[in-house]
Structures are given as C-alpha cells and as structure tokens.
N, C-alpha and C positions, 0 to 999 in steps of 0.2 A: 298674865306677867304676870311674876313672884312680888310681895312685898319690898317695895326696896325705901329707905329713909333717904330726905330728900333735906339737902344743910342748905342757909340763910347763910353764906358767907360772912363775914367782914373785909377780908381780902377775896382777892381777884387770882387767886392760881391758874396759870392755863396752862392745857398740855394743847400741845400745834405738833401734830400730825400733817406732814410735808413743809418742805423744805424750798421749794421752788417761790419764784415772785410771790404769789398770794399770801406762804409763809411766813415773807421780808412786813410786807405790809401789815398781814395781822398780827406782830409780835412788834409791832413799830407801836402800832395802833391800843396794843394791851400795856404799851409803856407810858404812852399817853395817859390812858386811865388810870394807872396810880399800882395796874397790876403785877405782875412777874410771871416771865413763863420757866415754869416749874422744869420741863423738861421737853421736849421735842423727837421727833421720831421721824427720817428719810425713808424712799426708796431701799436705800443702801444704807449701814451703815456710817459707813468710812465719808457719804456724802452730807447726809447727818454732822459728825464730828466738824468738817469744814465748813459747815452754815451755822454752828455753834454760836462762833463770836458775833455776828449779825443778828444773829436774830435772839440775843440778850437770853439764853439759856440756859439753865443752872447743871440741867444736865441729862445725856445721848440715852435712851431707853433702845436697842434691840428689840424689845419684846413690848406690843400694845399696850396689850393686856395692863402690866404694871403702869408704863404713863398715864391711860387711864385710873391709876386706883392714884398715885402720885395728884391728883389734881382737883381741882375743885370745877373746870369749866374745858370739855373738851370742844376743838380750836379742827376741823375739818376740812383743810386745806388740799385734800388731795384729787388725780384724774375720779370722775366720773362716778364712772364704776364700782367706785371704791365707798361714797358715800355711804350708803348705805347699810354694808355688815360693821366700817370701826362707830356710825352715828347711833343705832340700834344698841352694840359696845355700852356705851358710853351711858347711852337712856339707862339701859338694864344696871346696871350699878348705880345711876343715884346720880348723875354729873348731868349735868348742865351744858348746854350742847348750841356750838357754834357753825354749823356745815354752809360751807358753800352751794352755787346753785349751779345749773341743777339741784333740787333735794336728791332726784334716782333718772336715774336714765328709761322709767318708763312709770306712767302714771299710778297705777298698784301698792308699786314699792315706794313712789313718796307718800302714798296716803299713809302703809302703814305705820309708815316713818313718822308722822305726823299723829298718827291714830297710839303712837307708842309713847309720843312724847305725851300731848295729854294725859293717856292714863297714870304715864308713871307721877306729874304733875313740876316737871322741867320747866325754869326755862329753856328754851329752841331757838335762837332765831336763825336767821340766814341773812347773810347781807344786800341790798337794795340800798346800797350806801348813797343812790342817785338822793335817795329821798331827804337826804340832811344836805344838800346846799340850800342854804338858808334863801335863795331865791326863788328854789321850789317850793318851800312851808312859805314862802313871802308867794306866791301865787295861791296856792291852795287854798288860802286865807280866804283873800279878794274873794275865789270861785265860791266860798260855802257865806262870805257877808253879803252875796249877790250884785257883786260890784262888774261882775260879768258881763249879769241879765241870763234870760233862759238858754240852757248851750245848745250849739245845734253842729258846730264842727269841731274834731281836731286832727290833727293830722304832723307827719314828721317823717323823721329819719334815723334810724343808726346808721353811721358808715364805717369802715373800717380799711385800714389795703394791706394785713400785716400780712394775710395771704395774698395776695396780689400772684405772685406768679409760679408754677409750677412746682418748680424748685423751694416752693418753704410750705413748710411741713410741722405736726404740731400733734400731740395723739388727739388733741380732738375733735382729728380729721379724721377715726377712727371710730366707725359706730358704736364700738363694742368697748368701746372703753367712753368716748362721751357722750353717743345715743342714738338715735337716727335724726332728731333736729339737731343740726350745729350751729347754725349761726341765728338760729332762731333760739331756740335751749340758753345760748352763749351769750347774746346780745337783744334779743325782739323782745326775749322776755322783761328783761330792761325797764325795756319800752313802755312797753306793755302795764307794766307796774306801778310805772312815773303814773303814768295815762288813770290810771284808776284810783292813784294815791292823789294826786292834784284833784280830776273834777268829784269824786267821788262815787263815778260811774262806774258800771260793769260792760266789758263787753259780752254781746248776749249772743253774736253771732259774727263767723269768719267766713272770707273767701279768699283764697291762698293764693300763688304762683311763687314753684321752687324753681330752683337753675342752679346748674354747678359750674361754676366757667372752665376750672381746672378738672379734668375727667383722675388725672393721674399725679399722683405727686409721692411720690419718695418710692420709686419702682413696683408702684401700686396703684389700683383701681380703686376708685373712692365712691361712694355712695353718700356723701352725708355734702348736705347744700351748702354754696355760696354765697349767695342771693335768695328773700322773702318780698313778697311787695303783699303788701296786706290787706285787703276792707275788709271794714266791720261794721255794726251796727249796738249801740250800747240799749240798757234794759231804761233811761231816760230819754231818749228818742236824739243819743245825737247821731250822725254817722260819721267816716269818716277813712284816711288811709294812711300809711308806712311803707317805711321800704327800708329792708334791712340788708345788712352786706356789710360784707370783710374781705372784697379787692376791691375799694375802690379807691384807687391811684389818690396822695394827698389828704386823703379821711383817715385820721388819724383814733379818735373816738368822738365824729364829734353823729351825739347825741339829742335829736332837736327836734322841741316837741311844741304848739302853736294847737291854743283852745281857743275858741270862740264863741259869742253870745251874743244876743239881741242891743247889749251895752256897750261888747270893748270887747277887745282879742289881748290875749298874754301868747307871747311866746317865753322858751327858753332852749340856750343853746349851752351845752356842757362844757365843749372847747371857752366859752365865755360866758364863765359861771356869774361872775362879779355882775349881770346886769338879767334886768328884765325886761322886755318892750312891752310896751302896754300903749296896743294900738285904739284910735274912738275914730266916729264918723270927724270929728270936728278936729283933731287933735292926737299929732303920736308923740311918747316920750321913753324915756330911757331911766328907769329907774336904776340908780347901784346901787349895791350893800355901805349900805350904811344902819350898824347899830339904831340908829338914833331914831330912827323913820323908818323902821319897819314893826310888822305886827308882831306880838311876844312871841310865839314859835321859831319865828324866823329870827329873833332877833337871841333869844338864846345859843341859836344855831351859831352866830358870829362872833365867834371865837376872838375877832382881831379885829382892831376899830379898818374905818373906810378907809379904801386906795390901799387896802396891807392886802392883795389875797391871799385869798382862801380857794382849796383844792379839793382834788381825791383825798389826798393821805388825809387830809381833818374831814374831811365826807365818815370817813372810815374811823377816823380818829372819836368820831361822836356815836359813829352805831356802840361799838365797844364800847363808850362810856352808857348809853341810855341801855346793851347789855347789864354790862353792871348793875346796873339800878334796877332794872327789875329782879335778879337775883335777890338786890337785898329788898326785895318786895314794895319797892316803887319803880314802878312799871310808866315808863314817858308813855305818852300820846304820839301813836307816829311810829313805833317802834316792828318792822318786818318780821313772821315769824315764821314758824311753818307752814301754818294754816296755807301763808302767801306765797309760800313753795311752793305747796299743794295745789293752789290756786294760778301757778304759772303754769305749770304740766295739765291740770287741766285746757286751758288754752294751745298748751305745744299740741293738747292731743287733736284738738278739733283740730288748728292747724293743717298738722301731717291726714289730718283726714278728709279734708276739704283741699288740697294738696292732688289726693289719692282721685276722688272721686267727681275732681274738677265742678266743685257746687258747693255752695254752701253748706254750712255746719255747724248745728249748735254747740254754745260751749254751756254747762251747765254750770249752772250757781253752787 
C-alpha cells in the first residue's frame, strides 16, 4: 500500500454510504456523538436525496470517491458484497472506517481488509454494538473479577422472525450479496462475539447444523440458511451451544446469553436489557441497571438514571462515541475493531466447514 497521511481530527465529519435502516442508525449516532454527516451516497442519487433530511446530511454525492475525500470517517452501511471495495478505498485514502458486519462475504477478503487498516494505521471499527449494553459490561466485569468462578458452560440463542414467511425477502437472502452464511453471518456472529467478549474466552471448535426453512423466496431458489444450531468448545474449557434463527415466530430480536461457572450463573436477554439475572445455589437475583451500583465500565455506558430505559440506539451511540475517542487517540477498552470482524469470519468459516462435513471443525486462533 502506498504511504498515506493519517489525521487525528478534532471533529467527526462522516461520510455515510448507504441510506437504509442502518444508515439512519449510524447518522443518528454520529449526531449524538457531536459529529456531522458531511455527505451521503445511496443505491441511487434519487434515494439518497430523499434520505438526506432524515440522515442530517450536509450534501448528497453521486461519486463515492468524492464523498470519501470530503470526510474524516467513512461509515459503510451497504450490502455485504460492497463492504470491501468501499472500505479499502477509504483506507487507501487515509480515512478512518466504520464498516457494518460481516466485514466481507469471505474470510480472505476480511483478512485483507484487516491487514490494510493495520498497515495504514487508521481506526477501523465494526458495530458489534451489543457489547455496549451496560448490563453486558457488568456481566463481563463480574466474570473478570472471578465472582462467577471457573467457567464451565455457556448457552443461549439469537432468534428473529422477520424472514418467517416465504414471501419475506431481502438482499441478505442472496448468497452473492449477503454471503454464503446468512443467519449466522448476520446475527450468529453477534452472539459469538458477545460470548467471547463477556467471558474473555475463545471458541476453538464447532459442530454446526444449517437448515433452510423456506427454499424459495421472491420467486427464486434460496441457498442461505434460516436456522443454525451450534455446539462449541472453548480454550478455557467451557462447552456450550446456541441456536440462531430468523424464522422463529414472535421472536423479534431475542439475543440470550447465559454463562455458568462454579460459583454463579449470569444471563443477559437483549430484549430485556435493563437487567442482568444472577443465579446462585442458595439465592437468585435480578440486578437492575443503575449507574450508582454498577462496575466502572458499565456505569460509564449508563447514560441515564436507573428506571429510564436504554436500548439498541443507545448502544450504537456509545459505539460511535468510542470510535471518535479512538480517532482522537484515546481508544476506550472494549471497542470492536476489524480484528474482531476477522475473528467472526474465522468462526463463520468453521461453521460452514462443520455443516458441510457433518463433523467438528477447528477455529483458528
């Protein structure tokens, strides 16, 4: 890669590429963090112009190269197969990057993106935003402090129903746009990231089954999976399992992680993010989010008093704020970066291999 000059801006001038749901979430988080949306680009100029007011955009660009040049940070919110060319162009221009996950539709491209960001010295982050729930940070702090004991078991699920019916459709369904693994790449990756983040332990081997409930959508055949069941083992000696589904009626965004040790069990349910369940042999309890009674890292992310609910957008706001702090040279602990996106790609490749061979597959460290 040619030499590029990296700046540490005192402002956060962002380019948002992609004007759908994720583009709106990113633009709101940029505003909350004190940044500005210098410009946007969409799938068509007309769509971008319609979206400009809701995305708080200063300008609409037809040329992505010109948009990259106008910003300090490039937010990549487009279909998965377009992540790599846009992110790599931004990195080559010396810009910091926030790229939606999965980083790429294959492992080698995710590796190339990660290496390019490291070589260029830019800040490159990926929105594993469930890390930013205060009660997730509280669970992590309790595991690290030893209050759960030696970890033995982890299990849970990530369940949705937005693709329940055969006429439910989206670009993610197409392997050429979303990647060969859809349910796992889209949401299973979040679950595995949360497991490793909370426990500080790493998955070393997986045994996976994939199932496609709806073989046809939108008048075409579908090859990507709707459901994944996964068993795993970790470097620290845990075993566990998770179920991932985008066709579970009534489950809107139910990410559940439960971790057990020799002293206690902790459970976090993303649909009830204000609480952490704490299980013990003698007594169980439910800890409410209250910054006055949380660990320091959890309290930092508790932006409003207890009893005033925080949720998904708050997590995104904190993620973008921490990205901005990293760009300013003050990287907070726990910020998910391209290395974490590459880690997710390695796990996904092992899941695909296990499902293909109907055997256990090792996950490279």
